[in-house]
FINU-835922 format. One line per 4 residues: number of its first residue (from 1); their letters; for each residue x negated, y, z of N, C-alpha, C. Coordinates in steps of 0.001 Angstrom, whole numbers. Each point is the difference from the previous one (the first is absolute). Layout:
BEGIN
NUM = a = X:Y:Z:X:Y:Z:X:Y:Z; ... .
end
This chain:
BEGIN
1 = msaa = -470:-1172:-131:152:1072:120:-857:1163:-234; 633:1226:-929:-1016:1313:-59:761:485:1145; -1538:1308:479:264:669:1412:1409:1137:-212; 11:209:-1393:1528:820:-230:1378:-1111:227 .
5 = ldla = -263:-1090:-518:1665:-785:716:66:-274:991; -1557:-68:798:127:-304:1528:182:1257:1140; 71:871:-768:20:1388:274:1990:648:452; -142:-648:-1326:1926:-193:-258:839:17:1200 .
9 = graa = -797:-1466:422:611:-952:866:-117:512:1492; -1085:748:224:-739:59:1645:796:1457:397; -1021:1063:-1317:175:1591:493:839:314:987; 1505:-167:-727:715:890:1093:705:-1002:1384 .
13 = eagg = -1055:-1281:67:255:-796:1014:-985:823:1165; -914:793:-573:-1090:205:1337:859:556:928; -553:279:943:529:790:1124:1441:-227:373; 380:-1631:-195:1102:141:614:1585:350:-1047 .
17 = ipfd = -698:354:-952:1251:114:-1143:615:-920:-676; 1389:-752:465:60:-1347:-607:865:326:-931; -870:-1354:-660:332:-28:-1387:1141:264:-1016; 1014:-471:869:1465:849:-743:458:1785:972 .
21 = lrpe = -184:469:-901:-686:1690:857:1736:-187:750; -256:944:1075:1212:416:885:818:966:-676; 1213:-108:1061:898:820:-1151:-84:1582:511; -216:-277:988:-426:1671:234:-1395:953:-759 .
25 = leah = -658:-1139:-525:-1384:884:-891:568:-156:-1653; 971:-595:-80:596:316:-1071:1203:1000:-266; -152:1222:-1004:522:1044:-418:1801:-464:-464; 401:-114:158:1539:-393:-517:1187:777:-501 .
29 = eppe = -774:1572:-682:1137:1024:-204:-1088:756:-345; -78:1215:-1160:-1101:554:-625:172:1226:1418; -1503:168:16:-385:1149:1033:930:899:374; 603:758:-1034:562:1271:-690:1683:-639:1043 .
33 = argr = 21:-1160:160:1551:-192:1079:-659:-31:1545; -1334:-221:1:-634:93:1464:153:1199:333; 95:1087:-947:129:1613:337:-1284:841:-227; -1092:-1035:-635:-1372:-125:-276:-598:675:-1703 .
37 = prdr = 517:729:-595:-583:1033:-1430:-1142:-1459:-265; 233:-99:-1732:-929:-1396:-669:-1706:729:231; -229:836:366:-1190:41:2:-884:572:1300; 1209:-456:931:-463:-370:1970:-462:-1002:123 .
41 = vrml = 12:-1415:-724:-219:-1443:1039:-1152:323:-78; -130:-842:766:-1535:-332:477:-934:-418:-745; -1071:572:212:-1329:-957:-1356:-1551:-232:897; -396:-1384:133:-800:-375:706:-1134:-25:-1163 .
45 = vsrt = -747:860:831:-1724:262:-1076:-1322:-938:377; -90:-194:-730:-1458:-1391:352:-845:843:-885; -1444:-272:872:-897:576:-1110:-920:-1562:-11; -604:-300:-1165:-780:-1577:415:-1176:796:249 .
49 = rsge = -699:929:-66:-1521:143:20:-30:-68:1847; 639:1107:-129:-192:613:1687:864:-1158:790; 768:-270:-217:677:-1391:540:1107:789:1042; 512:1075:-500:1071:1027:815:1318:-351:-324 .
53 = vdhh = 760:15:681:1617:-434:-183:931:1219:659; 1063:794:-1011:131:1113:967:1615:37:-228; 592:825:732:1630:-11:-47:267:2038:-580; 999:-558:-1138:223:1520:-721:1704:-664:-271 .
57 = afae = 226:1601:-886:1149:-453:-534:138:398:-1446; 420:-513:-390:-203:-47:-1803:-704:1763:-374; 747:502:582:313:1750:-489:-1276:717:-435; -1115:-1392:872:-1012:948:214:-1244:-444:-677 .
61 = lpdl = 680:-1044:-1302:-1198:-567:-580:-752:1400:-1095; 859:958:-81:-878:1001:-919:-1500:431:956; 61:-169:1452:-871:255:914:-941:-700:-464; 351:-1659:-147:-895:-711:368:-788:-806:-1314 .
65 = llpg = 320:1100:-1029:-496:-727:-1119:-849:1114:-543; -1146:156:-812:-526:823:-340:-509:639:-1675; 249:1661:190:-381:432:-1351:-641:-813:-992; 367:-499:-962:-428:-420:-1298:448:-1592:647 .
69 = dlvv = 630:-539:698:742:-1276:-499:1081:-255:-898; 118:-1182:-285:1000:155:-837:1488:-1401:135; 981:488:592:1028:-1261:152:654:-287:-1203; 101:-998:188:571:-917:-1123:1847:-241:456 .
73 = vnnt = 701:60:-884:1708:-518:765:-133:-633:-1910; 1200:-903:1081:1253:-582:-1066:1237:705:-21; 61:-241:-1376:1610:1170:-746:1252:-681:-307; -658:-1373:803:1304:-1116:-649:1653:129:1257 .
77 = ttlp = 703:-27:-1250:1595:323:448:839:-1002:651; 30:-248:1195:622:-1260:483:1170:-403:26; 226:-1205:-1043:1336:-385:-230:1118:-591:738; 1476:388:213:694:-941:759:331:-1723:-646 .
81 = aavt = -912:-919:687:-355:-711:-684:890:-1579:362; 635:258:658:537:-898:829:1240:92:-839; 648:-1256:-52:1300:-594:-612:527:-680:875; 1660:134:289:109:-1444:821:1034:-576:-1489 .
85 = lpaa = 395:-962:-170:946:-745:-291:1241:181:602; 918:-78:-1242:1313:-43:393:559:-986:1352; 795:54:1092:197:-769:797:1038:-1020:-1012; -806:-1858:331:787:-1344:-1030:548:-134:1684 .
89 = agaa = 1141:-913:-753:903:-478:1202:-983:-1335:708; 288:484:1332:-894:-1154:874:-817:210:-258; -632:441:-989:-1700:874:165:-586:278:911; -1321:81:-273:-1021:1084:1700:-211:916:-1164 .
93 = pmtv = -427:1127:143:-313:1249:-904:-1197:-230:-254; -281:158:-1321:-1880:667:-208:-247:671:-786; -980:392:134:-486:1485:-646:-1114:-695:-558; -494:807:-1056:-814:427:-793:-907:1464:-113 .
97 = hfst = -1229:-967:394:-873:1363:-464:-1297:19:-788; 303:1099:-655:-432:-24:-1393:-1626:1238:132; -1299:-1118:-249:-974:322:484:-958:578:-932; -173:-335:-1082:-1392:514:-1287:759:-196:-1501 .
101 = amaa = -325:899:-406:400:-91:-1841:-952:-889:-395; 90:-821:-878:-863:-407:-743:123:288:-1522; -1268:-386:-875:-475:593:-1284:1388:-410:-919; 674:-863:505:804:-1164:-1338:1138:899:842 .
105 = gdwl = -74:436:857:1683:568:-357:549:-764:1547; -286:-1085:584:942:-558:1078:-856:942:1215; -47:-546:1250:120:182:1154:-528:-855:1309; -471:121:791:-666:-639:908:1664:539:1571 .
109 = velr = 165:-1019:-371:1412:30:1392:-142:-859:1091; 183:536:442:129:-1503:1570:1409:492:502; 575:-1560:376:1243:-619:-128:-24:324:1919; 540:128:983:465:169:1417:1442:-123:-13 .
113 = sgag = 285:-1020:1419:1311:231:501:450:1017:902; 1063:-63:-602:311:1457:1523:190:1115:-498; 225:729:279:168:1656:-408:-703:929:449; -330:958:-20:-635:1078:838:-907:-577:898 .
117 = arsa = -321:796:1042:-1206:-206:295:157:-1346:1005; 940:-1166:163:122:-1074:-67:-601:-1244:-779; -325:656:-1146:65:-1341:-1324:-2014:-426:90; 214:-1145:-94:-1043:-965:164:-407:-656:-1184 .
121 = pfgg = -1739:-341:-434:304:-784:-973:577:-1046:-585; 259:47:-1070:1164:-1395:-399:-763:-978:-649; -660:-1194:616:-593:-1169:-944:838:-610:-904; 1101:339:-443:691:-652:-1189:-219:545:-1695 .
125 = gaag = 835:-257:-388:-58:231:-1347:-198:-612:-1102; 45:-19:-1336:-845:-837:-1055:281:453:-1071; -1012:414:-840:-227:238:-1079:1225:-122:-932; 267:713:-728:1293:462:-727:1299:77:475 .
129 = drld = -154:452:1427:1048:401:557:628:1161:-72; 1112:352:-19:528:1561:-288:679:-23:854; 93:1208:1159:421:945:943:582:1274:-796; 1366:-41:691:1449:1215:-466:-627:782:633 .
133 = lpgg = -542:1511:-187:-416:1394:798:831:518:-284; 496:1023:1182:815:1394:-188:50:605:-1532; 1351:243:-161:-463:513:-1563:440:-446:-1192; 247:-1518:225:-195:-928:-1024:-1025:-105:-623 .
137 = avlt = -1217:443:520:-1334:-888:-471:-974:-1019:586; -177:-941:-619:-873:-1434:17:-1398:-270:-102; -79:-361:1153:-1851:-21:538:-216:-1746:-798; -891:-285:-834:-273:-1213:-307:-1262:-518:439 .
141 = ldrr = 4:-954:1034:-1239:-476:584:-756:-690:-1231; -1307:363:-282:-838:-714:-1223:-1021:-1538:1134; -1033:871:660:-783:-638:445:-861:324:1617; 234:-951:822:-965:612:1204:-1320:658:-628 .
145 = fsrr = -596:1119:1063:-981:393:-358:-988:-92:822; 710:97:1401:-745:-161:1482:796:-1396:587; -282:-120:1501:1289:-548:1194:504:925:-449; 314:1370:611:1184:723:317:531:595:-1292 .
149 = lwrg = -1014:198:-1320:786:750:-699:141:-515:-1125; 1333:56:-1248:459:-240:-983:-331:782:-1327; -100:-553:-1082:-94:1135:-1385:1500:71:-155; 528:1045:-385:1324:-365:-440:237:1599:-1283 .
153 = rlst = 992:-465:-719:1000:1186:-592:923:406:229; 375:1464:70:1209:219:54:815:587:-1332; 985:-114:439:729:93:-1542:50:1794:-741; -468:453:1158:380:1600:-522:-1489:760:890 .
157 = avip = -229:1345:-579:-1104:117:510:292:678:1403; -1698:-960:690:684:177:1162:-179:1088:1174; -1213:985:-543:-82:1496:472:1098:541:-340; 891:522:-523:975:475:88:1308:-845:511 .
161 = yllr = -564:-1407:244:1439:-596:809:-79:94:1208; -1810:-636:394:261:705:1742:302:1560:440; -554:1358:-858:441:602:77:1670:665:356; 555:-1475:-460:1346:530:97:446:-993:1508 .
165 = hgrp = -303:-1383:-600:522:-1516:848:-506:-168:1558; -1626:574:-291:-852:-839:1545:3:1086:901; -944:126:676:-90:667:1509:-1373:-677:366; -394:1033:1243:-1530:-284:14:-176:-1714:981 .
169 = irys = -1175:-41:-464:-442:-1788:681:-153:989:1507; 308:-651:999:-34:-760:1126:-388:-640:625; -816:-54:1143:88:-1865:1172:754:370:1280; -405:-820:720:678:-110:1328:171:756:882 .
173 = yvpa = -1752:865:-256:-260:976:903:649:1215:-177; 564:180:-1183:1096:1687:302:1367:-679:-579; 599:-173:1214:1254:-381:394:1157:1057:-1252; -364:1452:-211:1107:287:-458:-324:770:-1482 .
177 = awpi = 1109:-92:-620:-227:92:-1794:-557:1680:215; -918:787:-970:-589:1122:-149:610:162:-1798; -449:1440:-394:435:30:-1363:-1353:-216:-354; 175:158:-1283:-1456:-333:-1023:-883:1202:162 .
181 = sayq = 799:1565:738:-1323:448:-212:-836:311:1485; 610:-1214:1103:-1070:-171:932:-1470:-488:-496; 215:-628:-1254:-1021:-1211:-327:-702:447:-952; -73:2003:-229:-962:56:-1182:-934:1495:267 .
185 = tifa = -882:-172:-457:-1015:992:661:251:1246:-981; -640:1000:756:186:1477:-1126:-772:240:-1009; -868:-1615:-281:-721:-482:-1622:806:-714:-552; 1323:-357:347:809:-653:-1091:261:355:-1511 .
189 = twpg = -695:-413:-1007:-57:74:-938:594:-907:-965; -293:-902:-81:172:-1170:-1113:858:-1361:637; 990:-273:-314:831:-1044:764:-939:-1466:-295; -33:-647:1053:-360:-1538:-207:-454:-448:650 .
193 = saem = 109:266:1328:-848:-689:1556:1343:-758:692; 91:-748:292:823:-1360:1036:-75:772:1584; -835:-3:220:-171:1038:1686:-1199:852:67; 434:1276:1079:-806:544:-215:-1528:184:-63 .
197 = psas = -543:947:-731:-1470:292:185:48:1308:1260; -104:-1312:1235:534:869:1898:-1210:852:176; -1499:78:-725:-654:680:1134:56:1489:-816; 1085:10:-932:-277:1440:-652:1152:772:597 .
201 = rpft = 869:-566:567:1304:239:757:-568:967:593; -460:253:943:-119:1347:844:-959:1240:-730; 21:136:-1201:40:1302:-72:814:839:-786; -157:1027:410:799:1033:-770:-485:1247:-620 .
205 = peiv = 926:430:-358:-740:1307:-536:-994:1062:372; 581:31:1149:-1061:980:1375:-1016:-638:-73; -179:-1514:-144:-1498:-472:239:-961:262:-1042; 776:-298:-1079:-215:-248:-1362:-587:1393:-526 .
209 = trlv = 387:1266:570:-92:1538:-180:-1478:-9:1143; -275:-323:1456:-1004:117:114:-943:-703:-60; 204:-1331:-705:-963:-630:-615:-878:303:-1210; 357:834:-646:-295:659:-1246:-128:1236:642 .
213 = srgi = 181:804:799:-730:1101:123:-1490:286:1038; -49:-1362:676:-1770:-514:581:-685:-784:-1172; 377:243:-1083:-1219:-648:-1006:711:-1456:-90; 969:-403:421:-349:-1295:-105:1382:-634:-1337 .
217 = aiap = -405:-754:-1353:774:268:-786:458:-1494:-173; 1753:-87:-315:444:-1051:-407:395:-632:-1544; 43:-1108:59:-237:-678:-1441:941:-894:4; 1028:-637:-1198:553:-954:165:-142:-1006:-761 .
221 = vtlh = -7:-1846:671:732:-926:-692:1180:-560:-98; 403:-1132:-975:984:-882:160:-301:-803:520; 736:-825:800:-222:-1615:301:1814:-524:388; 391:-598:-401:1518:-545:224:-388:-1301:1164 .
225 = tgvs = 542:736:710:-280:-1501:1296:1208:-832:-74; -172:-1248:-166:1540:-1267:333:-725:76:1532; 1502:-1538:-4:634:-74:1275:-1527:-110:1071; 310:349:746:-1200:-596:1506:96:-1207:108 .
229 = sleg = -1496:-403:108:-498:-1279:355:486:-886:1039; 142:1178:1265:-485:-685:1385:565:-834:273; 1766:-632:-314:900:-1158:438:-877:-836:-576; -528:-220:-1669:-375:-1176:-758:-1823:-34:434 .
233 = gedp = -332:891:467:-1605:-411:-46:-681:-649:-710; 543:607:-1632:-874:-424:-1516:-609:1242:275; -794:-1159:-1712:-1040:1538:48:335:1111:-762; -494:1326:56:459:1174:-1195:422:-592:-1490 .
237 = ypes = 832:463:-569:384:-687:-1539:-271:1607:-434; -281:-234:-1813:-137:978:-478:872:1018:-144; -340:1267:230:911:1622:-422:-483:735:-983; 842:576:-484:-69:1095:-669:-246:1006:322 .
241 = fdvp = -1200:734:-581:-705:1040:338:-384:1304:-1041; -25:593:428:-870:1268:-805:-858:924:537; -1226:455:-604:-1188:540:544:-255:1259:-794; 1025:839:-54:-747:1550:-1266:-1122:368:-37 .
245 = aata = 160:616:-1188:-1523:-25:-266:-422:1408:607; 1276:997:398:-717:779:795:-232:-46:2023; 551:-812:-150:-441:-874:1223:-1341:-756:28; -19:-804:-1077:-1267:-481:630:-1337:1191:-282 .
249 = rlvn = 124:834:-1053:-731:818:120:-378:1121:1204; 1240:77:726:-244:792:1345:-685:-1132:900; 253:-1272:209:-989:-856:816:-1398:-170:-172; -560:222:-1450:-1066:-442:22:-807:1501:-42 .
253 = ltrq = 807:1271:-112:-707:1275:174:116:80:1760; 756:-203:854:-101:-46:1177:-1105:-755:614; -308:-1172:-364:-1296:-814:332:-1097:645:-578; -220:568:-915:-1380:768:-375:135:985:239 .
257 = aggr = 813:597:1101:-142:918:491:-333:-341:1537; 12:-838:239:-231:-645:1408:1152:-135:1278; 1358:480:-866:952:79:548:896:-1610:121; 883:-271:627:477:-1097:845:1490:-7:-848 .
261 = viaa = -61:-2014:-638:1610:326:-511:585:-977:1158; 991:754:554:1304:-801:518:771:-616:116; 419:-1073:-134:1910:-489:-1052:618:190:765; 1192:178:-173:1311:-28:1250:934:-1291:-347 .
265 = gttv = -916:-691:244:581:-1452:-207:-692:-1104:-393; 221:-1160:374:-652:-1100:-276:659:-146:-1605; 1133:714:-207:447:-364:-1989:-822:1064:-550; -878:818:337:-1133:964:-254:-1330:-749:-493 .
269 = vral = -298:-681:1386:-900:-704:-533:-102:-872:-908; 775:-973:64:-1:-716:-1089:-118:1003:-1551; 1231:532:-234:-462:333:-1046:-1706:864:-284; -385:1045:517:-951:58:35:-1204:-1017:-87 .
273 = esaa = 134:-807:1096:-1026:-909:-215:148:-763:-1406; 976:-246:-294:476:-515:-1977:-357:254:-432; -98:1530:-117:-412:488:-1126:-1582:556:-143; -612:-451:1432:-1105:-145:512:-1114:-1045:-1129 .
277 = lpaa = 961:-1127:32:-301:-1193:-685:-861:386:-1516; -930:-874:-161:-900:-8:-1289:1353:-532:-1252; 1460:-478:355:312:-499:-848:1024:850:-170; -32:1423:628:1237:944:383:-243:998:-966 .
281 = sghr = -1514:-177:-1195:233:1155:-939:598:-456:-1363; 912:1074:-266:723:-254:-780:1480:-717:217; 218:-438:1561:800:-705:410:1658:483:-498; 543:352:-1067:893:747:59:1929:-227:9 .
285 = agdr = 765:455:720:1178:-535:-177:378:-702:-1118; 454:-1360:295:856:-682:-986:-725:-1562:-287; -1213:286:316:-775:-1633:351:951:-382:452; -364:-1391:-387:458:-1383:159:185:-417:1636 .
289 = hpds = 772:45:424:350:-499:1674:-364:-1132:125; -941:-1064:988:-475:-932:234:1333:-800:63; 297:-1307:-630:1642:-289:32:206:-432:1240; -539:-1270:479:554:-410:995:-1149:-200:1045 .
293 = schg = -955:407:-124:-1053:8:1383:-502:1286:580; -407:134:1326:-219:963:1142:-1656:164:-556; -300:-689:-1061:-1262:282:570:-294:379:-2164; 1265:436:-234:-704:449:-1680:-137:2253:356 .
297 = glsa = -218:-296:-1450:-158:1993:110:-1582:389:464; 127:929:534:-1273:508:839:-117:-1150:550; -2141:113:427:95:-849:765:-1415:265:757; -373:-265:976:-1093:679:540:-1606:-141:-1026 .
301 = gsra = -320:946:404:-1447:-273:-1231:-1092:705:1304; -1274:-95:-634:-1230:215:743:-119:1767:-215; -91:540:1417:220:1224:82:-1217:718:436; -500:747:-1518:-1559:1201:165:163:1155:1006 .
305 = agst = -953:-57:749:135:1538:314:181:952:-762; 702:954:241:432:1185:-25:1615:-56:-1315; 759:-1376:673:905:-399:-1169:1021:1807:-245; 114:-329:-946:1141:1340:-727:1921:-789:-438 .
309 = vsaa = 721:1105:359:1225:-114:-287:66:-365:-1357; 678:-377:-876:221:-383:-1605:1836:538:-200; 416:997:-540:1350:-165:-35:831:-1440:-791; 628:-298:1158:387:-1684:-453:1707:108:-53 .
313 = agwt = 741:-1325:-633:1450:-29:659:-178:-1342:-651; 1268:-828:641:399:-1661:-285:677:-399:1096; -401:-706:493:145:-791:1071:-1714:-518:673; 400:-87:1507:-1529:-511:596:272:-1227:861 .
317 = shvv = -538:-891:327:-327:-1288:578:-903:269:1000; -523:822:80:-1348:568:630:182:-29:1839; -478:-642:956:467:-226:1220:-1480:955:798; 141:1049:838:-1389:406:702:169:-546:1423 .
321 = trds = -1368:-892:-165:-192:-462:1414:-1454:724:609; -105:-508:1327:-1616:209:2:-1152:-751:-676; 224:-910:-100:-922:-1041:-1852:-28:834:-1088; 1704:948:-421:-214:942:-689:-858:1114:-151 .
325 = gvav = 371:439:899:-794:1076:626:911:1259:-767; -109:1708:185:431:968:-673:-1071:830:-865; 48:183:-1447:-799:478:-573:102:1231:-410; 1283:817:234:215:1234:-485:1115:506:1619 .
329 = vdgl = 613:-206:644:492:569:1144:-849:137:943; 262:856:931:-734:71:1547:686:27:1064; 1487:213:-297:586:93:1399:1425:-183:-673; 871:-276:1311:994:-456:-59:1175:336:844 .
333 = ltgl = 1446:635:-362:607:205:593:1276:-1591:212; 189:-86:935:904:-1044:-59:1124:-658:866; 914:-695:-263:1035:-328:1255:-882:-1110:1548; 1018:117:619:-900:-1222:610:916:-1509:-583 .
337 = hepr = -463:-791:-11:-19:-1550:-799:71:-1211:1712; 911:-714:-662:515:-1191:856:-1231:-898:-166; -226:-1161:738:-1179:-385:224:-554:-1125:-1155; 1311:-195:-701:-17:-1277:-815:8:1163:-1527 .
341 = sthl = -149:1425:-191:94:352:-1377:-961:-86:-667; -127:-299:-914:-944:390:-935:-938:1185:-432; 960:799:506:-1116:1300:102:-862:667:727; 331:-1359:1347:-1855:170:606:-1057:-567:-837 .
345 = wmla = 384:-822:-1021:-781:-131:-777:-1290:1346:-398; 913:581:-592:-145:1325:-466:-1093:624:878; 711:174:1361:-493:1439:950:-1405:-733:647; -31:-1301:-169:-1686:-790:222:-983:643:-1015 .
349 = aftt = 384:666:-1029:-793:147:-968:-593:1076:648; 607:653:826:-500:1835:255:-259:-110:1297; 137:-818:919:-843:289:1445:-326:-1389:477; -109:-89:1044:-538:-1155:573:775:-662:1046 .
353 = eeml = 357:-1228:149:856:-1055:768:-110:439:1060; -742:596:618:-193:516:1323:919:1436:176; -543:861:-890:1118:1221:-284:1135:-88:-332; 492:-1224:-177:1692:-338:-459:-1:-800:1009 .
357 = rrcy = -214:109:683:763:-881:1100:-378:938:1149; -681:697:450:639:1334:626:499:1116:-286; 361:221:-1571:741:774:-371:1962:-301:221; -181:-1835:0:1363:-453:-106:588:86:1333 .
361 = raaa = -1227:-217:1374:150:-280:1362:268:1283:108; -844:1142:-258:582:1350:321:1736:527:-585; 19:-250:-975:1426:58:-561:1117:-597:790; -187:-1084:374:845:-721:1190:260:303:1215 .
365 = etgy = -1126:304:7:337:584:1626:-90:1450:-266; 4:718:-468:741:1163:-173:1342:554:-232; 715:-1094:-980:1008:-51:-323:446:507:-1287; -1014:-197:-1078:10:643:-1438:977:-1320:-196 .
369 = rwhe = 1033:523:-1488:1220:-789:-243:-625:-592:-1514; 456:-1643:199:-430:-140:-1791:911:-104:-829; -501:-666:-1202:1141:188:-1302:115:1324:-696; 1234:11:-1267:-223:1066:-694:733:1430:487 .
373 = fgdv = 337:230:975:272:354:1119:-730:893:833; -843:-979:366:-756:451:1025:-1332:940:-217; -964:-122:725:-1100:919:204:-1230:-958:-1012; -979:1281:-115:-945:-359:-946:-1794:18:454 .
377 = hlll = -818:-729:-239:-1547:-116:-80:-821:336:-882; -660:879:480:-689:762:-1315:-1881:-457:751; -402:-1084:-1143:-1502:-664:47:-744:1133:-454; -686:590:105:-1433:886:-647:-1520:-1303:716 .
381 = p = -645:782:-1282:-1429:-683:440:-564:446:1389 .
end
């Protein structure tokens, strides 16, 4: 077992944090519902070189970064990606989570028994099954993509259909339904994500203004996130991404000038590091999606010192871990992740195992909130 995989099973247990997070450490609703503005969530700040772990409000972010730094954000828009099937007589309710658009026009979907926050992964289904959805649409299952996901095709265009009939995906720790606006960041521009890139949720126009006024640049990438893998425990699967030429140029200029590249979210890390791989040069949208393997598309390659980012778009299967390292990202703003989350693999690329243990112990002991409506963690070099 690799160090990153081992860390995913142990990091948040250090210092007495249970394997399953205690309910009081979970954010059950948006911070606004608790009387706290978006930019007033708490922010744990860790510095690997000095070993410091400090506590701040997110609103202090402009004062914690340096002039010349670059913050890269994800401009994906969260879709209302959950659709509950019409109830059949005597049958238990069933929900479909639309996860990821595929190049051929089909989608990765997850079948779940139940509805709303009480739904759970459904292990049934068979190739060729036709599921009747609200509004007369039909979802036809093609074949399994993973233990939890199917490839399927909807009888109508998916995104317009979801905008009319879907609702936000939520899990058991969010008991009440919230509008799709609660799941959007201020950078949301391009519809496509099943779940919110939550690290950017605390940003407000005022924070952006203060960052720019301090000489800290902001640049966008797009990575459409699929459904969470926390419950299934499977490896991350390919996701659609786009690193525009202007952002690639800013990343390279920032690094050449001695500034730091700070990724707002693990999705941004995956996009930028994919665009820094040797295979990324000339990789443009429309390239063939890996057929069914999570190991297709862009893959890890040798990293030369002074790596640069190229404009790139398509699908990436690249998984950032301690073993792969990071080539172009210096710091990471992220949420607090569950013990079994594959996101912890990525955090292990930014800091030491001992530092992560200290951070998660401090977060638990001082009442930080987990999940998409919770607090954040800024990992600096």
